[in-house]
C-alpha positions as CSV (number, residue, x, y, z in Angstrom):
1,X,-8.5,-1.9,-23.9
2,X,-9.0,-1.8,-20.1
3,X,-6.4,-4.4,-19.5
4,X,-3.8,-2.4,-21.4
5,X,-4.8,0.8,-19.4
6,X,-4.1,-1.0,-16.1
7,X,-0.7,-2.1,-17.4
8,X,0.2,1.5,-18.0
9,X,-0.8,2.7,-14.5
10,X,1.3,3.1,-11.4
11,X,0.7,0.2,-9.0
12,X,2.0,-1.3,-5.8
13,X,1.7,-5.0,-4.7
14,X,0.7,-6.0,-2.2
15,X,-1.6,-3.0,-1.4
16,X,-2.8,-4.5,1.9
17,X,-0.7,-4.9,5.1
18,X,-1.8,-7.2,8.0
19,X,-0.9,-6.3,11.6
20,X,-1.4,-8.4,14.7
21,X,-3.6,-6.0,16.7
22,X,-5.3,-2.7,16.1
23,X,-2.8,0.1,16.9
24,X,0.3,-2.0,15.8
25,X,2.6,-0.7,13.1
26,X,2.7,-2.8,10.0
27,X,6.0,-3.0,8.0
28,X,6.0,-4.5,4.5
29,X,8.0,-4.4,1.3
30,X,6.0,-3.1,-1.6
31,X,6.8,-4.0,-5.2
32,X,6.3,-1.0,-7.6
33,X,5.2,-1.0,-11.2
34,X,5.6,2.1,-13.2
35,X,3.9,3.4,-16.4
36,X,6.2,4.7,-19.2
37,X,7.7,7.8,-17.7
38,X,9.2,10.9,-19.4
39,X,12.9,11.6,-18.7
40,X,12.8,13.5,-15.4
41,X,13.4,12.9,-11.7
42,X,10.6,11.4,-9.6
43,X,9.8,11.2,-6.0
44,X,7.9,8.6,-3.9
45,X,6.0,9.9,-1.0
46,X,3.9,8.1,1.7
47,X,1.2,10.5,3.0
48,X,3.3,13.5,1.8
49,X,6.4,12.2,3.8
50,X,9.2,11.8,1.1
51,X,10.7,8.3,0.7
52,X,13.2,9.5,-1.9
53,X,13.8,10.9,-5.4
54,X,15.5,9.2,-8.4
55,X,16.0,9.7,-12.1
56,X,13.3,7.9,-14.1
57,X,15.8,5.2,-15.2
58,X,16.8,4.5,-11.5
59,X,13.4,4.2,-9.9
60,X,13.3,1.4,-7.2
61,X,11.5,-1.8,-7.9
62,X,10.4,-2.1,-4.3
63,X,10.3,0.1,-1.1
64,X,9.8,-0.8,2.5
65,X,7.0,1.1,4.2
66,X,5.7,1.4,7.7
67,X,1.9,1.8,8.1
68,X,-0.2,2.8,11.2
69,X,-3.3,3.7,9.1
70,X,-4.5,3.6,5.6
71,X,-1.9,5.5,3.6
72,X,-1.4,7.0,0.1
73,X,1.8,6.1,-1.8
74,X,2.3,8.7,-4.4
75,X,4.6,9.0,-7.5
76,X,5.4,12.7,-8.0
77,X,7.4,14.4,-10.7
78,X,10.2,16.4,-9.0
79,X,8.8,19.6,-10.6
80,X,5.9,19.0,-8.2
81,X,3.4,18.0,-10.8
82,X,1.2,15.2,-9.5
83,X,1.7,11.8,-11.4
84,X,-0.2,9.0,-9.7
85,X,-1.0,7.3,-6.4
86,X,-2.2,4.1,-4.8
87,X,-3.9,3.5,-1.5
88,X,-2.2,1.0,0.9
89,X,-4.7,-0.4,3.4
90,X,-4.1,-1.8,6.9
91,X,-6.0,-4.8,8.4
92,X,-5.7,-6.6,11.7
93,X,-5.4,-10.4,12.5
94,X,-6.8,-10.3,16.0
95,X,-10.4,-11.4,16.2
96,X,-13.1,-9.5,18.0
97,X,-13.2,-9.9,21.8
98,X,-16.8,-10.9,21.6
99,X,-17.4,-14.3,20.0
100,X,-20.7,-16.0,19.2
101,X,-21.1,-19.5,20.5
102,X,-21.6,-22.0,17.7
103,X,-23.0,-24.6,20.1
104,X,-25.5,-24.1,22.9
105,X,-24.0,-24.9,26.3
106,X,-27.0,-27.2,27.2
107,X,-28.6,-30.1,25.5
108,X,-31.9,-32.0,25.9
109,X,-30.4,-35.4,25.1
């Protein structure tokens, strides 16, 4: 049963964006998977900022998002009744400025 419940949920892949350094904006295309939806208009929002509204039969399969922080992508029924949301996380490639030495700089032999 849990596998079927996951198939019927609103989801976005990938849900993680990787930027070069902290403070950089991350741009990615997100593929969307929708549950069965009643006939109505639906809107996608990113942190309450609207991305667009469509009839249920015309919902986009993917959207491009820009992240500067962890964000919430929400599917909202146009009548302002909450439907579902997913969290999009942001990670950084750059390593920490402090690195531990693997080998000691001196040797007895």
